[in-house]
C-alpha positions in Angstrom: -11.1 -4.2 21.5 -14.5 -4.2 22.8 -15.7 -2.0 25.7 -17.9 -3.7 28.4 -20.6 -1.2 29.6 -23.1 -3.7 30.9 -22.5 -3.2 34.7 -21.1 -1.1 37.5 -17.5 -1.0 38.5 -16.5 -1.7 42.1 -15.7 2.0 42.6 -19.2 3.1 41.4 -20.8 0.5 43.6 -18.9 1.7 46.7 -19.7 5.4 46.0 -23.4 4.5 45.6 -23.5 2.6 48.9 -21.8 5.4 50.7 -24.2 8.0 49.3 -27.2 5.7 50.2 -25.8 5.3 53.7 -25.4 9.0 54.3 -28.9 9.7 53.1 -30.3 6.9 55.2 -28.4 8.0 58.4 -29.7 11.5 57.9 -33.3 10.3 57.5 -33.0 8.0 60.5 -31.6 10.8 62.7 -34.5 13.0 61.6 -37.0 10.3 62.5 -35.5 9.6 65.9 -35.4 13.3 66.8 -39.1 13.7 65.7 -40.1 10.7 67.8 -38.3 12.0 70.9 -39.9 15.4 70.5 -43.3 13.9 70.1 -42.8 11.7 73.1 -41.7 14.6 75.2 -44.5 16.8 74.1 -47.0 14.1 74.7 -45.7 13.4 78.2 -45.9 17.1 79.0 -49.5 17.4 77.7 -50.5 14.3 79.7 -48.9 15.6 82.9 -50.7 19.0 82.5 -54.0 17.3 81.8 -53.7 15.0 84.8 -52.8 17.9 87.1 -55.7 20.0 85.9 -58.1 17.0 86.3 -56.9 16.4 89.9 -57.2 20.0 90.9 -60.6 20.2 89.3 -61.7 17.2 91.4 -60.5 18.8 94.6 -62.1 22.1 93.6 -65.5 20.3 93.2 -65.4 19.3 96.9 -64.1 22.5 98.2 -66.5 24.9 96.4 -69.6 23.4 98.1 -68.0 22.5 101.4 -70.3 23.6 104.2 -68.9 22.0 107.4 -65.1 22.4 107.5 -61.8 22.4 105.7 -58.6 21.3 107.3 -55.0 21.2 105.8 -52.5 19.1 107.6 -49.0 20.2 106.3 -47.1 17.4 108.2 -49.0 14.6 106.4 -49.8 16.6 103.2 -53.5 15.9 103.6 -56.6 17.9 103.0 -59.9 17.1 104.7 -63.1 18.6 103.3 -66.3 18.1 105.4 -69.7 18.2 103.7 -73.0 17.8 105.5 -76.0 16.7 103.5 -79.3 15.6 105.0 -78.0 15.3 108.5 -74.9 13.2 107.8 -71.4 14.5 107.4 -68.9 13.1 104.9 -65.1 13.6 105.2 -63.4 13.8 101.8 -59.6 13.3 102.3 -56.9 14.0 99.7 -53.4 12.9 100.8 -50.0 12.8 99.1 -48.1 9.6 99.6 -44.5 11.0 99.3 -42.9 7.6 98.9 -45.0 6.5 95.9 -45.7 9.9 94.4 -49.4 9.2 94.5 -52.2 11.7 95.4 -54.9 9.5 97.0 -58.6 10.2 97.7 -60.8 8.6 100.3 -64.1 9.3 101.9 -65.9 8.3 105.1 -68.3 9.3 107.7 -67.5 12.2 110.1 -69.2 12.6 113.5 -69.5 15.9 115.4 -68.6 15.4 119.1 -67.5 17.8 121.8 -67.4 20.8 119.5 -65.3 19.1 116.8 -65.6 16.6 113.9 -64.1 13.2 114.3 -63.4 11.0 111.3 -61.2 8.1 110.3 -60.5 7.9 106.6 -57.7 6.1 104.8 -57.4 7.4 101.3 -57.1 4.5 98.9 -58.3 5.7 95.5 -55.6 7.0 93.1 -56.3 10.5 92.0 -53.0 11.1 90.2 -49.5 9.7 90.2 -46.1 11.2 89.7 -46.9 13.8 92.3 -43.9 15.4 94.0 -45.7 18.2 95.8 -49.1 19.1 97.2 -49.9 22.2 99.2 -53.0 24.0 100.3 -53.4 27.4 101.9 -56.7 28.3 103.5 -57.5 32.0 103.6 -60.1 33.8 105.7 -60.8 37.4 104.6 -63.0 38.3 107.6 -62.0 35.9 110.3 -65.4 34.1 110.3 -64.7 31.2 108.1 -62.6 30.1 105.1 -63.4 32.2 102.1 -60.9 30.7 99.6 -58.3 28.1 99.2 -55.1 28.0 97.1 -54.2 24.6 95.8 -50.8 23.8 94.4 -50.1 20.4 92.9 -46.7 19.6 91.4 -46.1 16.6 89.0 -42.9 15.3 87.5 -42.5 13.0 84.5 -39.4 12.2 82.4 -37.4 14.9 84.2 -40.0 17.6 83.5 -42.1 19.2 86.1 -45.5 21.0 86.0 -47.1 23.0 88.8 -50.8 23.5 88.7 -52.0 26.3 91.1 -55.5 27.4 91.5 -57.4 29.7 93.9 -60.9 28.5 94.7 -63.6 30.7 96.3 -65.7 28.8 98.7 -69.4 29.5 98.6 -70.3 28.7 102.3 -67.4 30.0 104.4 -66.9 26.9 106.5 -64.7 26.7 109.5 -61.1 25.6 108.8 -57.5 25.6 109.8 -54.0 25.3 108.4 -52.4 22.8 110.7 -48.7 22.3 110.8 
């Protein structure tokens, strides 16, 4: 009798397919876990970067503010007044709670009857995915605002990041925390 050794038996083929399937499933699980980790870390880094950029932008206006700073807690809006060459500009940052957008707008402010009047509708997107925006104006000597504490909270993919910064103002403008 002759022995036929030119091929695989059905049992050998099934065992080979099972081993290949186990190895493939393990490799696929590793790739999926790595992709999810990368996506989560990337989203966290982007969220942190966006929060830092937004707070940096607000800081730029606050540091050199020379006419007034007003925080309206009920509308979550910050108004920074700067006077240059005789004209005063109102820079307004406002959180739209429904859309999660922190918006920026600017317009002319006019000084009348001992107070500034302005009408600015923020329209430019500063950052999205915002779930919180708070500002505390601090006066150390009672003669103007000496620093401001900004807190911006963002949320993406179920993760939150809070960026908080204390900014020292150069010019000690007038200001109020308004409820």
